[in-house]
N, C-alpha and C positions, 0 to 999 in steps of 0.2 A: 496221190494227194500229199502235199508237203505239210510240214508243221505250221508254217505261217498261213497257208491257205485254210487250214482247219481252224485256226484261231480266228481268221477273218470270217469264216462261216458262222462260228459260234457268236461272234459279236454282231453279225448282221441280223440275228434273230431279235436282238433287243433294241436295236437302233433303227430309226426310220431315216428317210432321206433328209439332208440338210441339218443333221444333228451331230453334235460332237460325240466322238466315241470315247473320249476320256472325261471322267468326272472326278472332281476334286472334293474331298470331304474335309470340312473344317474340323480340325482337332482342337479340343479344349486344352489349353495350356494351364497347367497347375504347378504350383511350387511344391517342392519336396518337403519332407518333415524338418530337415535341417534348416532350410531357407525360412520356413514358417517360424521356427524357434528363434532364429537370429533376428528376424523382423520384429517379433514380439519383444525381445530383449532390448532392441534399439528403441522401440516405441516407449517401453517402460522407462528407460534411462532419460529419454527426452521429456516425458511427463514429469519425472522426478526433478529434473533440472528446472523446469518451468515452475513447479511448485516451490522449490527452494528459493528461486529468485523472487517470487511474489512474497514469500514470508520474510525474506531479508529486507525487501523494500518497505514492507509494512512495519517491521521493527525499527527501521531507520526513522520513519516518520513518527513513530511512537516516542523515540528518544527526543526528537526535535520538539514535539508537543510538550513533553514533560519539562524540558528546559525552558520553554516559553512560559509555561504555567508557573514555574518557580520564579522566573523574572517578574512576572505580573504580580505575584504575591509579595515579593520584596518591594516593588514599586508602590503597591497599595499601603504597605506598612510605613514606608518613608513618607507617603502623602499624609497619612493620619498623624504621624509624629510632627511633621511640619505644620499641620493645621493646629495642633495643640500648642506648639511653640509660638506660632503666630498669635493665637488667642492670648497666651500668657504675656507676650511682649506688648500687645495692644492694651491689655488691662492695666499694666503698670503705667503706661503713658496716660491713659484716661484718668487713673487715680491721681497722678501728679498734676494734671491739668484741670481737674474738677474744682469747682468753687467750694464745695463742701470740704474737700481735703485741705484747701488753702486756709479756710477759716478755723481749722482745728488748731489747738494749742498743744505743744508737747508737755507731757506731765512727767514730773520727777517722782521717784518712789518716795512715799511718806515714811516717817519714822515708825509708825505703828506696824507697818508691813515688815520692817526689818527685824522686829523683836521676835 
């Protein structure tokens, strides 16, 4: 009996007719410790960059909002100043054109007040 025939005899005990004599086992593939460490470092860097970009964008919007609020406050101050100036100018014109002001007589200081 030769070596190959003895192998064939051993295999024939476990296989039946019309079955494959070769079986393939699926091997689970796993990453090594160095690959796992590098993957975690890359993920941490990506998350850090994402966080920093979001914070930077939020701060930029904050600066824009502050500038717009300052502009709004300045415009409100100008509006109130213009309203006061408008009321002052309108009151002088009303006084000059009123019939009561036209009927008034200018008074010169008296001699008693000078003493």
